[in-house]
TIRO-2110 file (N, C-alpha, C; in Angstrom, 1 decimal):
// TIRO-2110
-4.1, -3.3, -20.3, N, 1, A
-3.1, -2.8, -19.4, CA, 1, A
-2.8, -4.5, -18.6, C, 1, A
-1.3, -4.6, -18.5, N, 2, A
-1.2, -5.8, -18.0, CA, 2, A
-1.5, -6.0, -16.8, C, 2, A
-1.8, -7.5, -16.6, N, 3, A
-2.9, -7.7, -15.1, CA, 3, A
-1.5, -9.2, -14.7, C, 3, A
-0.7, -8.2, -13.8, N, 4, A
0.2, -9.0, -13.1, CA, 4, A
-0.1, -9.2, -12.0, C, 4, A
-0.2, -10.6, -11.7, N, 5, A
-1.2, -10.4, -9.8, CA, 5, A
-2.3, -10.1, -9.5, C, 5, A
-3.0, -10.2, -8.2, N, 6, A
-4.3, -9.4, -8.0, CA, 6, A
-4.4, -8.2, -7.7, C, 6, A
-5.2, -7.3, -8.5, N, 7, A
-5.6, -5.9, -7.7, CA, 7, A
-5.2, -6.0, -6.5, C, 7, A
-4.6, -4.0, -6.2, N, 8, A
-4.2, -4.1, -5.0, CA, 8, A
-5.4, -3.6, -4.5, C, 8, A
-6.0, -4.0, -2.8, N, 9, A
-7.3, -3.3, -2.4, CA, 9, A
-6.8, -2.2, -1.7, C, 9, A
-7.9, -1.2, -1.6, N, 10, A
-7.7, -0.2, -1.2, CA, 10, A
-8.1, -0.6, 1.0, C, 10, A
-7.5, -1.4, 0.8, N, 11, A
-8.0, -1.7, 2.3, CA, 11, A
-6.9, -1.6, 3.2, C, 11, A
-5.2, -1.1, 2.5, N, 12, A
-4.2, -0.4, 3.2, CA, 12, A
-4.6, 0.8, 3.7, C, 12, A
-5.4, 1.6, 2.6, N, 13, A
-5.5, 3.0, 2.8, CA, 13, A
-6.3, 3.2, 4.4, C, 13, A
-6.9, 2.0, 4.3, N, 14, A
-8.3, 2.2, 5.7, CA, 14, A
-7.9, 2.0, 6.7, C, 14, A
-6.0, 1.5, 7.3, N, 15, A
-6.7, 0.3, 8.2, CA, 15, A
-6.7, 0.9, 10.0, C, 15, A
-6.8, 0.2, 10.0, N, 16, A
-7.4, 0.9, 12.2, CA, 16, A
-5.6, 0.8, 12.7, C, 16, A
-5.8, 2.3, 13.3, N, 17, A
-4.8, 2.7, 13.8, CA, 17, A
-4.3, 2.4, 15.0, C, 17, A
-2.6, 1.1, 14.7, N, 18, A
-2.0, -0.1, 15.3, CA, 18, A
-1.7, 0.9, 16.5, C, 18, A
-1.2, 0.3, 17.6, N, 19, A
-0.6, 0.8, 19.1, CA, 19, A
0.7, 1.3, 18.8, C, 19, A
1.3, 0.9, 18.0, N, 20, A
2.8, 0.9, 18.1, CA, 20, A
2.8, 2.1, 16.8, C, 20, A
3.6, 3.4, 17.6, N, 21, A
3.7, 4.4, 16.2, CA, 21, A
4.5, 4.5, 14.8, C, 21, A
5.3, 3.8, 15.3, N, 22, A
6.2, 3.4, 13.9, CA, 22, A
5.3, 2.4, 13.1, C, 22, A
4.5, 1.9, 13.9, N, 23, A
3.6, 0.8, 12.7, CA, 23, A
3.1, 1.7, 12.0, C, 23, A
2.3, 2.8, 12.6, N, 24, A
1.4, 3.2, 12.0, CA, 24, A
1.5, 4.0, 10.7, C, 24, A
3.4, 4.6, 10.4, N, 25, A
3.6, 5.4, 9.4, CA, 25, A
4.3, 3.9, 8.7, C, 25, A
4.8, 3.3, 9.5, N, 26, A
5.4, 2.7, 8.5, CA, 26, A
4.4, 1.7, 6.9, C, 26, A
3.2, 1.3, 8.1, N, 27, A
2.5, 1.0, 6.7, CA, 27, A
2.1, 1.1, 5.8, C, 27, A
1.4, 2.8, 6.5, N, 28, A
0.7, 3.3, 5.2, CA, 28, A
2.3, 3.7, 4.3, C, 28, A
3.4, 4.1, 4.3, N, 29, A
4.4, 4.2, 3.6, CA, 29, A
4.7, 3.1, 2.6, C, 29, A
4.5, 1.9, 3.4, N, 30, A
4.9, 1.0, 2.6, CA, 30, A
3.8, 0.8, 1.7, C, 30, A
2.0, 0.8, 1.9, N, 31, A
1.5, 0.6, 1.0, CA, 31, A
1.4, 1.4, -0.3, C, 31, A
1.9, 2.9, 0.0, N, 32, A
2.0, 3.9, -1.2, CA, 32, A
3.1, 3.5, -2.0, C, 32, A
4.9, 3.0, -1.1, N, 33, A
5.5, 2.5, -2.2, CA, 33, A
4.9, 1.5, -3.5, C, 33, A
4.6, 1.3, -2.8, N, 34, A
3.5, -0.3, -3.7, CA, 34, A
3.0, 0.2, -4.9, C, 34, A
2.6, 0.9, -4.2, N, 35, A
1.1, 2.3, -5.6, CA, 35, A
2.0, 2.6, -6.1, C, 35, A
3.4, 3.0, -6.2, N, 36, A
4.3, 3.8, -6.7, CA, 36, A
4.7, 2.4, -8.1, C, 36, A
5.1, 1.5, -7.1, N, 37, A
6.2, 0.9, -7.9, CA, 37, A
5.3, 0.3, -8.7, C, 37, A
4.1, 0.0, -8.7, N, 38, A
3.5, -0.4, -9.9, CA, 38, A
2.8, 0.4, -11.1, C, 38, A
2.5, 1.6, -10.5, N, 39, A
2.2, 2.8, -11.5, CA, 39, A
3.9, 3.1, -12.4, C, 39, A
5.0, 2.9, -11.8, N, 40, A
6.3, 3.2, -12.1, CA, 40, A
6.3, 2.2, -13.6, C, 40, A
5.4, 1.4, -13.3, N, 41, A
5.6, 0.0, -14.4, CA, 41, A
5.4, 0.1, -15.8, C, 41, A
4.7, 1.2, -15.8, N, 42, A
3.8, 1.2, -17.4, CA, 42, A
4.0, 3.1, -18.1, C, 42, A
END
C-alpha cells in the first residue's frame, strides 16, 4: 500500500463540539472528504 504522508488520525471523528454551529458541520465534512479522497486514490 502506498504510504505518502502520515496516517490520518481518528481524532477528527471525536472532536469536541465547537461553539459555532457552522464549524460543527464543516469540520466533520472536511474530515470525511479527506478520507474519501484518500480512499479514492487506490
